[in-house]
C-alpha positions as CSV (number, residue, x, y, z in Angstrom):
1,X,-21.3,18.2,-3.6
2,X,-19.3,16.7,-6.6
3,X,-22.3,14.6,-7.6
4,X,-24.6,17.6,-7.5
5,X,-22.3,20.0,-9.4
6,X,-20.7,17.7,-11.9
7,X,-23.0,14.7,-12.1
8,X,-22.9,11.2,-10.7
9,X,-20.8,10.1,-13.6
10,X,-17.9,12.2,-12.3
11,X,-17.6,10.0,-9.3
12,X,-16.7,7.1,-11.6
13,X,-14.0,8.9,-13.6
14,X,-10.8,6.9,-13.6
15,X,-12.6,3.8,-12.3
16,X,-11.0,1.6,-15.1
17,X,-7.4,2.3,-14.1
18,X,-8.4,2.1,-10.4
19,X,-10.0,-1.3,-10.7
20,X,-7.3,-2.8,-12.9
21,X,-4.4,-1.1,-11.0
22,X,-5.4,-2.2,-7.5
23,X,-6.5,-5.6,-8.7
24,X,-2.9,-6.1,-9.9
25,X,-1.6,-4.4,-6.8
26,X,-3.6,-6.7,-4.5
27,X,-2.7,-9.8,-6.4
28,X,1.0,-9.0,-6.3
29,X,1.0,-7.8,-2.6
30,X,-0.9,-10.7,-1.1
31,X,0.4,-13.3,-3.5
32,X,4.1,-12.3,-2.9
33,X,3.5,-12.0,0.8
34,X,2.2,-15.6,1.1
35,X,4.7,-17.0,-1.3
36,X,7.7,-15.4,0.4
37,X,6.7,-16.4,3.9
38,X,8.1,-20.0,3.8
39,X,11.1,-18.9,1.9
40,X,11.8,-16.1,4.4
41,X,11.3,-18.4,7.3
42,X,13.8,-20.9,5.8
43,X,16.3,-18.1,5.3
44,X,15.9,-16.9,8.9
45,X,16.4,-20.5,10.2
46,X,19.5,-20.8,8.1
47,X,21.1,-17.9,9.9
48,X,20.4,-19.4,13.3
49,X,17.0,-18.0,14.3
50,X,14.5,-20.3,16.0
51,X,11.2,-20.7,14.0
52,X,9.1,-20.6,17.2
53,X,10.4,-17.3,18.6
54,X,8.2,-14.3,18.3
55,X,11.1,-12.2,17.1
56,X,11.6,-14.6,14.2
57,X,8.0,-14.5,13.2
58,X,7.9,-10.7,13.4
59,X,11.0,-10.4,11.3
60,X,9.4,-12.8,8.8
61,X,6.2,-10.8,8.6
62,X,8.0,-7.4,8.3
63,X,10.4,-8.5,5.6
64,X,7.8,-10.2,3.6
65,X,5.5,-7.2,3.8
66,X,8.2,-4.8,2.7
67,X,9.1,-7.0,-0.2
68,X,5.5,-7.5,-1.4
69,X,4.5,-3.9,-1.1
70,X,7.7,-2.6,-2.8
71,X,7.1,-4.8,-5.8
72,X,3.3,-4.1,-6.0
73,X,3.6,-0.3,-5.6
74,X,6.4,-0.1,-8.2
75,X,4.4,-2.1,-10.7
76,X,1.2,0.0,-10.5
77,X,2.8,3.4,-10.2
78,X,2.3,4.4,-13.9
79,X,-1.4,3.2,-13.7
80,X,-1.9,5.3,-10.6
81,X,-0.5,8.3,-12.3
82,X,-2.8,7.7,-15.3
83,X,-5.8,7.4,-12.9
84,X,-5.0,10.7,-11.2
85,X,-4.7,12.5,-14.5
86,X,-7.9,10.9,-15.8
87,X,-9.9,12.1,-12.8
88,X,-8.5,15.6,-13.1
89,X,-9.0,15.7,-16.9
90,X,-11.7,13.3,-18.2
91,X,-10.4,13.9,-21.8
92,X,-6.8,13.1,-20.9
93,X,-6.9,9.5,-22.3
94,X,-9.3,7.1,-24.0
95,X,-8.4,4.1,-21.9
96,X,-5.9,3.0,-19.2
97,X,-3.1,1.9,-21.5
98,X,-3.4,5.1,-23.5
99,X,-3.3,7.1,-20.2
100,X,-0.1,5.3,-19.1
101,X,1.5,6.1,-22.5
102,X,0.5,9.7,-22.3
103,X,1.8,10.1,-18.8
104,X,5.2,8.7,-19.8
105,X,5.3,11.0,-22.8
106,X,4.1,14.1,-21.1
107,X,6.2,13.9,-17.9
108,X,9.1,11.6,-18.9
109,X,9.9,8.2,-17.6
110,X,12.1,9.5,-14.8
111,X,9.5,11.9,-13.5
112,X,6.9,9.2,-13.2
113,X,9.0,7.4,-10.7
114,X,9.9,10.4,-8.6
115,X,6.8,9.9,-6.4
116,X,7.8,6.2,-5.7
117,X,9.8,6.9,-2.5
118,X,6.9,8.9,-1.1
119,X,4.3,6.3,-2.1
120,X,6.4,3.6,-0.4
121,X,6.7,5.8,2.7
122,X,3.0,5.5,3.0
123,X,2.3,2.0,1.6
124,X,5.1,0.0,3.3
125,X,4.2,1.0,6.9
126,X,0.5,0.3,6.0
127,X,1.2,-3.2,4.6
128,X,3.8,-4.2,7.2
129,X,1.4,-3.2,10.1
130,X,-1.6,-4.7,8.2
131,X,0.0,-8.1,7.7
132,X,1.9,-8.3,10.9
133,X,-1.0,-7.3,13.2
134,X,-3.4,-9.5,11.3
135,X,-1.1,-12.5,11.7
136,X,-0.7,-11.8,15.4
137,X,-4.3,-11.0,16.1
138,X,-5.5,-14.1,14.3
139,X,-3.0,-16.4,16.2
140,X,-4.1,-14.9,19.6
141,X,-7.8,-14.9,18.7
142,X,-7.7,-18.7,18.0
143,X,-5.7,-19.2,21.2
144,X,-8.3,-17.2,23.1
145,X,-11.2,-19.2,21.5
146,X,-9.5,-22.4,22.5
147,X,-9.1,-21.2,26.1
148,X,-12.8,-20.6,26.5
149,X,-13.8,-24.0,25.2
150,X,-14.1,-23.7,21.4
151,X,-12.6,-26.6,19.4
152,X,-9.2,-26.3,17.8
153,X,-10.9,-25.8,14.4
154,X,-13.9,-23.5,15.1
155,X,-17.0,-23.6,12.9
156,X,-17.5,-21.4,9.9
157,X,-19.4,-18.7,11.7
158,X,-16.8,-18.4,14.4
159,X,-14.0,-18.2,11.9
160,X,-15.8,-15.5,9.9
161,X,-16.3,-13.4,13.0
162,X,-12.8,-14.0,14.3
163,X,-11.3,-13.0,10.9
164,X,-13.5,-9.9,10.7
165,X,-12.5,-8.7,14.1
166,X,-8.8,-9.3,13.4
167,X,-9.1,-7.6,10.1
168,X,-10.8,-4.6,11.7
169,X,-8.0,-4.2,14.2
170,X,-5.3,-4.6,11.6
171,X,-7.0,-2.1,9.4
172,X,-7.2,0.5,12.1
173,X,-3.6,0.1,13.1
174,X,-2.3,0.2,9.6
175,X,-4.3,3.3,8.8
176,X,-2.7,5.1,11.8
177,X,0.9,4.2,11.0
178,X,0.5,5.2,7.3
179,X,-1.0,8.6,8.1
180,X,2.4,10.5,8.1
181,X,3.3,9.0,4.8
182,X,-0.2,9.9,3.4
183,X,0.2,13.5,4.5
184,X,3.6,13.8,2.8
185,X,2.2,12.1,-0.3
186,X,-0.6,14.7,-0.5
187,X,1.8,17.5,0.1
188,X,4.1,16.3,-2.6
189,X,1.3,15.7,-5.1
190,X,0.4,19.5,-4.9
191,X,3.9,20.5,-6.0
192,X,4.4,20.7,-9.7
193,X,7.5,19.0,-10.9
194,X,9.2,20.9,-13.8
195,X,11.1,18.8,-16.4
196,X,13.3,20.1,-19.1
197,X,14.9,23.4,-18.4
198,X,15.0,22.9,-14.7
199,X,16.5,19.9,-12.9
200,X,14.1,17.5,-11.3
201,X,14.3,17.7,-7.5
202,X,15.7,14.8,-5.6
203,X,12.6,13.0,-4.2
204,X,14.4,12.2,-0.9
205,X,15.3,15.9,-0.4
206,X,11.7,16.7,-1.2
207,X,10.4,14.3,1.4
208,X,12.7,15.7,4.1
209,X,11.7,19.3,3.2
210,X,8.0,18.5,3.3
211,X,8.4,16.6,6.6
212,X,10.1,19.6,8.1
213,X,7.5,22.0,6.7
214,X,4.5,19.9,7.9
215,X,6.0,19.1,11.3
216,X,5.0,16.3,13.7
217,X,1.5,17.5,14.4
218,X,0.8,18.0,10.6
């Protein structure tokens, strides 16, 4: 419908900030996650947890996921705001950096960060479930392959298939747990935030109000 009414080019509006923003986001998220895993495990061992216990591994995955996603989402927030404005108004900015500057000027630095708690409410559950379930699925998948006679280090095709299956399962679970946050984010994005004469609403109060309005089923 969009392609028919507004042209195929409309589907590519905001592609620059999207590609750049999520390239940075992915680099930060996956990079920080992997870098923090050994450091987090060392810290957990230092406080007396056993490195072989499932509880220790789950704690490690969850804390690393929260850290990585918080940093990544915070970093790309201005770029995401620029992307949304560019899609809504193709003439909003000439390029991504210009868009970021205009967003900061038009809405104010404080207002740009108001959506961060809601974004984290969606992205942190997604990333934590994605990373944790993929780690557990992968570990159990290779254990299963070993139990049915595959070598300790399977061939390339087996590894590709096993990784794809584990990634599919992790993606499905992470999408489910992030759905409530996604609903609240969509709800919040439809509410205009007024800056200047009126006080900016507390984002945490806004989240609670929207959650109450939407309800569990919503």
